[in-house]
C-alpha positions in Angstrom: 22.1 -3.2 -13.5 22.3 -4.9 -16.9 19.3 -4.5 -19.2 18.5 -8.2 -19.2 18.8 -8.4 -15.4 16.4 -5.4 -15.0 14.0 -7.0 -17.5 14.0 -10.3 -15.5 13.5 -8.4 -12.3 10.6 -6.5 -13.7 9.0 -9.6 -15.1 9.4 -11.5 -11.8 7.9 -8.7 -9.8 5.0 -8.4 -12.2 4.2 -12.1 -12.2 4.6 -12.5 -8.5 2.4 -9.5 -7.9 -0.3 -10.8 -10.2 -0.2 -14.3 -8.8 -0.1 -13.3 -5.1 -2.2 -10.1 -5.1 -4.6 -10.2 -8.0 -5.1 -14.0 -8.1 -4.9 -14.3 -4.3 -2.5 -17.3 -4.7 -0.8 -16.9 -1.3 0.7 -20.4 -1.6 2.2 -20.0 -5.0 5.7 -21.5 -5.2 8.9 -19.9 -6.3 9.1 -22.6 -9.0 5.7 -21.5 -10.4 6.7 -17.8 -10.3 10.0 -18.6 -12.1 8.1 -20.5 -14.8 5.4 -17.9 -15.2 8.1 -15.1 -15.5 10.0 -17.3 -18.0 13.2 -17.2 -15.9 15.2 -19.9 -14.4 15.0 -20.8 -10.7 18.6 -19.7 -10.3 17.8 -16.3 -11.6 14.9 -15.9 -9.2 16.9 -17.1 -6.2 19.9 -15.0 -7.0 17.8 -11.9 -7.3 15.5 -12.5 -4.3 17.2 -15.2 -2.2 13.9 -16.6 -0.7 10.2 -16.2 -0.7 10.2 -13.5 1.9 12.7 -11.5 -0.1 10.5 -11.7 -3.2 7.4 -10.7 -1.2 9.2 -7.8 0.3 10.4 -6.7 -3.2 6.9 -6.9 -4.7 5.6 -4.9 -1.7 8.3 -2.3 -2.0 7.8 -2.0 -5.8 4.1 -1.5 -5.5 4.2 0.9 -2.6 7.0 3.0 -4.2 5.0 3.4 -7.4 1.9 4.3 -5.4 3.8 6.7 -3.2 4.5 9.0 -6.1 0.7 9.1 -7.0 -0.3 9.7 -3.4 2.2 12.6 -3.0 0.7 14.1 -6.2 -2.8 14.0 -4.6 -1.5 15.6 -1.4 0.4 18.3 -3.3 -2.5 19.5 -5.4 -3.3 22.8 -3.6 -6.0 23.6 -6.2 -8.1 21.0 -4.4 -9.4 21.9 -0.9 -7.4 20.2 1.9 -10.4 18.1 3.1 -11.0 16.8 -0.4 -7.3 16.0 -0.8 -7.3 14.1 2.5 -10.2 11.9 1.5 -8.7 11.3 -1.9 -5.3 10.5 -0.3 -6.9 8.0 2.2 -8.9 6.4 -0.7 -5.6 5.9 -2.6 -3.9 4.4 0.4 -7.0 2.2 1.1 -7.0 0.9 -2.5 -3.3 0.2 -2.3 -3.6 -1.6 1.0 -6.6 -3.7 -0.1 -4.6 -4.9 -3.1 -1.6 -5.7 -0.9 -3.5 -7.7 1.7 -1.8 -11.1 0.9 1.6 -9.4 1.1 0.7 -7.5 4.3 -0.3 -10.8 5.9 2.9 -12.5 4.9 5.4 -9.8 6.1 6.6 -9.4 9.6 5.0 -6.5 11.7 8.2 -4.4 11.6 7.9 -3.8 7.9 4.6 -2.2 8.3 5.6 0.5 10.7 8.8 1.3 8.6 6.9 1.4 5.3 3.8 3.3 6.4 5.6 6.0 8.5 6.0 8.5 5.7 2.4 7.8 4.5 1.1 8.5 8.0 3.3 11.7 8.3 2.0 13.0 5.0 -1.6 12.4 6.1 -0.9 14.2 9.5 0.5 17.2 7.5 -2.7 17.3 5.4 -4.9 17.0 8.5 -2.9 19.8 10.2 -3.5 22.0 7.2 -7.3 21.3 7.2 -7.7 21.3 11.0 -4.9 23.2 12.7 -6.4 22.7 16.2 -6.6 18.9 15.8 -4.1 16.3 17.0 -3.1 15.5 13.5 -0.6 12.8 14.3 -3.1 10.9 16.4 -5.9 11.2 13.7 -3.5 10.0 11.0 -2.6 7.0 13.1 -6.2 6.3 13.8 -7.1 6.3 10.1 -4.2 4.0 9.3 -5.3 1.7 12.1 -8.6 1.3 10.2 -6.6 -0.2 7.3 -5.3 -3.2 9.3 -5.7 -6.6 7.6 -7.7 -8.0 10.4 -10.4 -5.3 9.9 -10.4 -6.0 6.2 -10.9 -9.7 6.8 -13.9 -8.9 9.1 -16.1 -6.9 6.7 -16.6 -6.7 2.9 -14.2 -4.6 0.9 -16.8 -2.0 -0.3 -18.2 -1.6 3.1 -14.7 -1.2 4.7 -13.7 1.4 2.1 -16.9 3.4 2.4 -16.6 3.3 6.3 -12.9 4.4 6.2 -13.7 7.3 3.9 -16.8 8.4 5.8 -14.8 8.2 9.1 -12.0 10.3 7.5 -14.5 12.9 6.4 -16.1 13.0 9.8 -12.7 13.5 11.5 -12.3 16.7 9.6 -15.6 18.1 10.8 -18.7 19.0 8.9 -17.3 22.3 7.6 -14.0 20.8 6.3 -14.8 17.6 4.4 
């Protein structure tokens, strides 16, 4: 990709992410995004085709960057497995809470495809900490707690604290 095209793509993703995720402007138009990114509408539509394509690109960009950090947390064997699990779930929760506007806008199929590797890594960590547990089920249960409809029902801090407390309890009192 040409340097100017990559620069435009980076600017568009940053602006769209800021407007949609941080400023919670779920109804922001493609025109507004193009103007804020200082690119023409043609550039925006050539790169992303439509609003859903742009939202998917923002989602993919943010989750890819977070995936590297999450894997680092999981791989740090100097930290006990139970602590890594809670730190990993906290990182996933923080990512998901920041992506709520995008999660609501994307079709369900994207969620399962995107979160599969995340769930599998959590299951691996759980299996390490609790070999007798049904690690796959517990990982799915933790991820179910991150669904947007739950986030909408309770406050963010209460939700986060509850998910982390539940995760620690799943591991048992001697493992968390």
